[in-house]
C-alpha positions as CSV (number, residue, x, y, z in Angstrom):
1,P,13.2,-5.9,5.0
2,G,12.6,-2.2,5.4
3,E,14.4,0.5,3.5
4,R,16.7,3.0,5.4
5,P,16.3,5.2,7.3
6,R,14.5,3.2,10.0
7,Y,12.6,4.9,12.7
8,G,13.2,4.7,16.4
9,V,9.9,3.0,16.9
10,C,10.9,0.2,14.5
11,G,11.3,-3.1,16.4
12,S,9.5,-1.8,19.5
13,G,6.5,-3.6,20.7
14,W,3.7,-3.2,23.2
15,H,2.0,-6.3,24.7
16,G,3.4,-8.5,22.0
17,L,2.3,-6.2,19.1
18,H,4.2,-3.8,16.9
19,M,3.2,-0.4,15.5
20,K,2.1,-1.9,12.1
21,D,-0.1,-4.4,14.0
22,F,-1.9,-1.5,15.8
23,A,-2.3,0.3,12.4
24,L,-3.8,-2.8,10.8
25,I,-6.2,-3.3,13.8
26,S,-7.2,0.4,13.6
27,M,-8.1,-0.2,9.9
28,A,-10.3,-3.1,10.9
29,A,-12.1,-0.9,13.5
30,Y,-13.7,1.1,10.7
31,M,-15.6,-2.0,9.6
32,T,-19.0,-3.2,10.9
33,P,-18.8,-6.9,11.7
34,T,-21.3,-8.8,9.4
35,P,-21.2,-12.1,7.7
36,R,-20.3,-10.2,4.5
37,T,-17.4,-8.3,6.0
38,D,-16.1,-11.4,7.9
39,V,-14.1,-9.3,10.4
40,P,-12.8,-12.4,12.3
41,G,-11.4,-13.8,9.1
42,L,-9.9,-10.4,8.2
43,L,-8.2,-10.4,11.6
44,Q,-6.6,-13.7,10.9
45,R,-5.2,-12.3,7.7
46,L,-4.0,-9.1,9.2
47,L,-2.4,-10.8,12.3
48,P,-1.4,-14.2,10.9
49,G,1.2,-14.9,13.6
50,T,-1.4,-14.6,16.4
51,N,-4.7,-16.1,17.5
52,A,-6.9,-13.0,17.3
53,T,-10.6,-13.3,18.1
54,L,-13.4,-10.8,18.1
55,A,-14.8,-10.7,21.7
56,R,-17.2,-7.7,21.6
57,T,-18.4,-4.8,19.6
58,G,-19.8,-1.4,20.6
59,S,-23.5,-0.8,20.8
60,G,-23.5,3.0,20.6
61,H,-22.8,5.5,17.8
62,R,-19.0,5.1,18.1
63,K,-17.9,1.9,16.5
64,W,-15.3,-0.1,18.4
65,L,-14.0,-3.7,18.6
66,E,-12.7,-5.7,21.5
67,L,-10.2,-8.3,20.4
68,E,-8.5,-11.1,22.4
69,V,-5.1,-11.5,20.9
70,E,-2.8,-14.4,21.9
71,S,0.8,-14.2,20.6
72,C,3.2,-17.1,21.3
73,A,6.0,-16.6,18.7
74,A,7.4,-13.5,20.4
75,A,6.7,-14.4,24.0
76,S,9.2,-17.1,24.9
77,H,10.1,-15.0,28.0
78,V,6.6,-15.0,29.2
79,A,5.6,-17.7,31.7
80,G,3.5,-20.2,30.0
81,G,5.0,-19.4,26.6
82,C,2.2,-17.1,25.3
83,R,1.1,-13.5,25.8
84,R,-2.5,-12.6,25.9
85,V,-3.9,-9.0,25.6
86,R,-7.2,-7.4,25.1
87,V,-7.1,-4.8,22.3
88,I,-9.8,-2.1,22.2
89,A,-9.8,-0.6,18.7
90,V,-11.8,2.5,18.1
91,S,-13.0,3.7,14.7
92,G,-12.0,7.1,13.4
93,T,-14.1,9.9,11.8
94,D,-16.8,9.0,9.3
95,P,-17.0,12.3,7.3
96,T,-20.5,11.3,6.1
97,K,-21.9,11.4,9.7
98,V,-22.7,14.7,11.3
99,Q,-22.3,13.2,14.8
100,D,-18.6,12.4,14.1
101,I,-17.9,15.9,12.9
102,L,-19.6,17.4,15.9
103,E,-17.6,15.1,18.3
104,N,-14.4,16.3,16.7
105,I,-15.5,19.9,17.4
106,R,-16.5,19.2,20.9
107,M,-13.3,17.4,21.9
108,W,-10.9,19.9,20.5
109,T,-12.8,23.3,20.7
110,E,-10.6,24.9,23.3
111,P,-7.1,24.1,21.8
112,V,-8.3,25.3,18.4
113,M,-9.7,28.5,19.9
114,M,-6.5,29.1,21.8
115,E,-4.5,28.7,18.6
116,I,-6.7,31.2,16.9
117,L,-6.4,33.6,19.9
118,S,-2.6,33.3,19.7
119,V,-2.7,34.8,16.3
120,T,-3.9,38.1,17.8
121,F,-2.1,37.7,21.2
122,P,1.2,35.8,20.5
123,I,1.9,35.7,24.3
124,V,-0.6,32.9,24.5
125,R,1.9,30.6,22.9
126,A,4.3,31.2,25.8
127,W,1.7,30.1,28.4
128,H,2.7,27.2,30.7
129,R,0.4,24.2,30.5
130,D,-0.8,24.9,34.0
131,A,-2.2,28.3,32.8
132,T,-4.1,26.7,29.9
133,E,-5.3,23.9,32.2
134,M,-6.6,26.5,34.6
135,V,-8.4,28.4,31.8
136,I,-9.9,25.3,30.2
137,G,-10.9,23.7,33.5
138,G,-12.4,27.0,34.8
139,I,-14.5,27.3,31.7
140,H,-16.0,23.8,32.2
141,R,-16.5,24.4,35.9
142,I,-18.6,27.4,35.0
143,I,-20.5,25.5,32.4
144,R,-21.2,22.7,34.9
145,W,-22.3,25.3,37.5
146,L,-24.8,26.7,35.0
147,A,-26.1,23.2,34.3
148,L,-25.2,23.5,30.7
149,Q,-22.6,20.7,30.5
150,D,-23.1,18.0,28.0
151,D,-20.5,15.4,29.0
152,R,-21.9,12.3,27.4
153,W,-19.0,11.7,25.2
154,Q,-18.9,9.0,22.5
155,Y,-16.1,7.3,24.4
156,E,-18.2,6.8,27.6
157,E,-19.3,3.3,26.6
158,I,-15.6,2.3,25.9
159,L,-14.4,3.8,29.2
160,E,-17.0,1.9,31.1
161,R,-16.0,-1.4,29.4
162,V,-12.3,-0.9,30.0
163,R,-12.9,-0.2,33.7
164,E,-14.9,-3.5,33.9
165,I,-11.9,-5.5,32.8
166,P,-9.9,-6.9,35.8
167,S,-6.7,-4.9,36.5
168,D,-4.5,-8.0,36.2
169,E,-5.4,-8.4,32.5
170,D,-3.3,-6.7,29.9
171,V,-5.3,-4.1,27.9
172,V,-4.2,-1.7,25.2
173,L,-6.3,0.8,23.2
174,T,-5.7,1.9,19.7
175,G,-7.4,3.8,16.9
176,H,-6.8,6.1,13.9
177,S,-7.6,9.8,13.8
178,L,-10.5,10.6,16.1
179,G,-10.4,6.9,17.2
180,G,-6.8,7.5,18.2
181,G,-7.7,10.6,20.2
182,I,-10.4,8.6,22.0
183,A,-8.0,5.8,22.7
184,L,-5.6,8.3,24.3
185,V,-8.4,9.8,26.5
186,V,-9.7,6.4,27.7
187,G,-6.2,5.1,28.2
188,A,-5.2,8.1,30.4
189,L,-8.5,8.0,32.4
190,S,-8.3,4.2,33.0
191,G,-4.6,3.9,33.5
192,R,-4.2,1.6,30.4
193,H,-1.8,1.9,27.6
194,A,-2.9,3.5,24.3
195,V,-1.1,3.3,20.9
196,A,-2.7,6.0,18.7
197,I,-2.3,6.2,14.9
198,Q,-2.3,9.8,13.6
199,P,-4.4,11.2,16.4
200,P,-5.1,14.9,17.2
201,G,-3.0,16.0,20.2
202,L,-4.4,15.9,23.7
203,Y,-1.9,17.9,25.7
204,H,-4.2,20.9,26.5
205,A,-7.6,19.2,25.8
206,W,-6.8,16.7,28.5
207,A,-7.8,19.2,31.2
208,K,-11.4,19.2,30.0
209,H,-11.7,15.4,30.4
210,Q,-10.0,15.5,33.8
211,E,-12.6,18.1,34.9
212,H,-15.5,16.0,33.6
213,H,-14.4,12.8,35.2
214,G,-13.1,14.2,38.5
215,A,-9.6,13.2,37.7
216,S,-6.9,15.3,39.3
217,G,-3.2,15.8,39.2
218,P,-0.7,16.7,36.4
219,V,-0.6,15.5,32.9
220,R,1.6,12.5,33.8
221,E,-1.2,10.0,33.2
222,L,-1.2,11.0,29.5
223,H,2.6,11.0,29.3
224,Q,3.0,7.6,31.0
225,S,0.2,5.7,29.1
226,S,0.4,7.0,25.5
227,V,2.3,6.3,22.3
228,S,1.4,8.4,19.2
229,L,2.4,7.9,15.6
230,V,2.3,11.2,13.8
231,V,2.7,11.8,10.1
232,E,4.5,14.9,8.8
233,S,2.1,17.3,6.9
234,D,-1.0,15.5,8.4
235,F,-3.1,18.5,9.4
236,V,-5.2,16.4,11.9
237,S,-2.2,16.0,14.1
238,N,-1.9,19.8,14.4
239,F,-5.0,20.0,16.6
240,D,-3.4,20.5,20.0
241,R,0.1,19.4,21.1
242,H,1.0,15.7,21.8
243,G,2.0,14.1,25.0
244,G,3.7,10.9,25.9
245,L,5.9,9.1,23.4
246,V,5.6,10.5,19.9
247,Q,7.1,9.1,16.7
248,T,6.9,11.4,13.6
249,I,7.3,9.8,10.2
250,T,7.4,11.4,6.8
251,C,4.5,11.5,4.3
252,D,5.2,9.6,1.0
253,R,2.6,11.5,-1.1
254,P,1.8,14.9,0.4
255,Q,0.3,16.0,-2.9
256,A,-2.1,13.0,-3.2
257,G,-5.7,13.8,-2.2
258,A,-4.8,17.4,-1.2
259,A,-5.0,18.0,2.5
260,L,-6.0,14.4,3.3
261,G,-3.2,12.8,1.4
262,C,-1.0,12.3,4.5
263,H,-3.9,11.3,6.7
264,A,-4.7,8.1,4.8
265,L,-4.2,5.1,7.1
266,E,-3.3,2.8,4.1
267,G,-0.4,5.0,3.2
268,T,0.9,5.0,6.8
269,I,0.7,1.2,6.9
270,C,2.7,0.9,3.7
271,H,5.3,3.4,4.9
272,L,5.8,1.5,8.2
273,L,6.3,-1.8,6.3
274,R,8.8,-0.1,3.9
275,H,10.9,1.5,6.6
276,C,10.5,-0.9,9.5
277,G,9.8,-4.1,7.6
278,D,7.6,-6.8,9.1
279,E,9.2,-8.0,12.4
280,D,7.0,-11.2,12.2
281,G,8.0,-11.9,8.5
282,H,4.4,-12.2,7.2
283,F,4.2,-9.3,4.8
284,A,6.8,-8.9,2.0
285,S,5.6,-5.8,0.3
286,C,2.8,-3.2,0.4
287,T,1.5,-0.8,-2.3
288,H,-0.9,2.0,-1.9
289,D,-2.4,4.4,-4.5
290,V,-4.7,7.4,-4.3
291,P,-6.2,7.9,-7.8
292,P,-7.8,11.4,-8.0
293,R,-11.6,11.3,-7.6
294,E,-11.6,7.5,-8.0
295,G,-11.2,6.4,-4.4
296,R,-8.1,4.6,-3.1
297,A,-6.8,1.1,-3.1
298,E,-4.2,-0.8,-1.1
299,E,-2.5,-4.1,-1.8
300,G,-0.3,-6.1,0.6
301,R,1.4,-9.3,-0.1
């Protein structure tokens, strides 16, 4: 059982899965499926109360997994006794790849620039979102008019796949860090739910993706489709504001690993298990360590 205090998100579920399930799936998304990594076997260990199978993987630069998850234990109210959902899990930033770093810069250039601008002109902080949307959208309309727009985002393959799935099938997107941000974008553009783990915000940057994809209307698509788990002192979450349902949790070891200590997904998983427990009763404990300059390790039992 979890330690007190419990968070508001504890006990909540989306499509038969809990927050710690999405965090565990997001961790698996970093792996490349090979006979050696045995991702299907790993999924069975991470989600022992479900029948989780690997249905598809991405073919582009951005790694992502499509899982078919069937959960029967917590779905007695569902006709037929079981709940089925497709989970699209998107990998986060690989700091060794220049493409990933550049994608982060491309996706959050405008919110960061506006934050810098607000240092000189504090009035910028008081702008209504409609004002920032007009500025960001106008910039990208000019760029498109000048034929300088490069809108082939790394999430395009994922968006195309999600739009192929019949509307009567349950789909939820997830991911950690940049992967969580991509999940939020694709979820809002496709009208599907997204559960993002420690993502950058999307409140202002969303206007850019609306402009590129011809989506119109207010930011309600983001508010209605997204759930974000944010860790206190995690600098990545400070890029832009967050929309939708946001749960903030504390960081156990803010001093570990300097600035990245609170961004480690392993630490977030252990924190969730300690404070929410495991609703499915499969994991009794979780330990996580960040030895300085020696990598990091996680152990769950």
